[in-house]
N, C-alpha and C positions, 0 to 999 in steps of 0.2 A: 075654866076651872070645873064646869059641870061635867065636861068630858072626863077629866081626871077622877072626879068622885064616882062617876058610873063605872070607870075601869076597876076602882076599888071594890065596889059592890059586886061587879061581875066576877072579880077574882075571888071574893069570899064565897059566892055562891057556887063557883066551880069547885071550891074546896069542901063544899058540903054544908055550909051555913044556909039554913032555910031563909027564904026571903023575910019572913016575919021575925027573924032573930038578928038580921043584919044591924039594925038600929042598936040593939042592946050590945052586940059585939063591938061596935064603933065607940059607944059610950065607954066601954071597958078599956079599949085601946086608947081613947083620948085621956082618960084618967091616968093610965100608966105613963103616957108621954108627958102629960103636964107635970106629974110628980117628979119625973127624972128625964128632962129634956134630951140628954145625951145617951139614953139607954140604948144598949145593943140589942140587935134582933134576937139573939140567943136568950138573953134575959126576959125580953118581951114574951117569947114563946113559953119559957119557964113560968113566968107569973100568969100568962093566960091560961095554962094547964092548971095551975092552982086554983084559978076562978072557974074552971070546968069547960074551957074552950079547948079541948083536947084535938079536935079535928082540924084545927087551923095551924099552919106554919108560916110565920112571917119571915120574910127574907129582907135584905138591905133595901132593895128597890122599892118593895111595897111599903117599908117603913118611911122611906124618903117621900114617896107619894102622899102617904097619910100626914106626914109633917107639913108638907106643901099645902094640903087641904086645911089643916088646922090654922096655919099662919094665914091663909086667905079668909077663913071665917072670922078670925080675930080681928083682922083689918076691916072686914065688912061690917062686924058689930061695933066697931069704934066710930064708924061714919054715922053722922046724924041721919035719923030716920032709915037705918039699915033695914032692908027688906029680908024678912025670914023665909027660908024654904025648907023643904022636908029634910034636906041633908045639913042644914045649918047646926043641927044638934051635934053633928060630928065635928 
């Protein structure tokens, strides 16, 4: 799963998100997905623009990767003594 998370981060940086803003962007994306798990990429993009993330465009594949990472983090956090890492906030 670490490779998938790194792919997400690399994709964001290629779209212009500065490395020090990736965490903030991922928190915003996480919030949108948790609020509406079945959200469509077009709606995600619209809401992200409203939050000031104009430079990023989310497609179906990116959204599916993000969902997989969120599910993995949720499962890991449910396990006893789950170890936290830098990307677990995503």
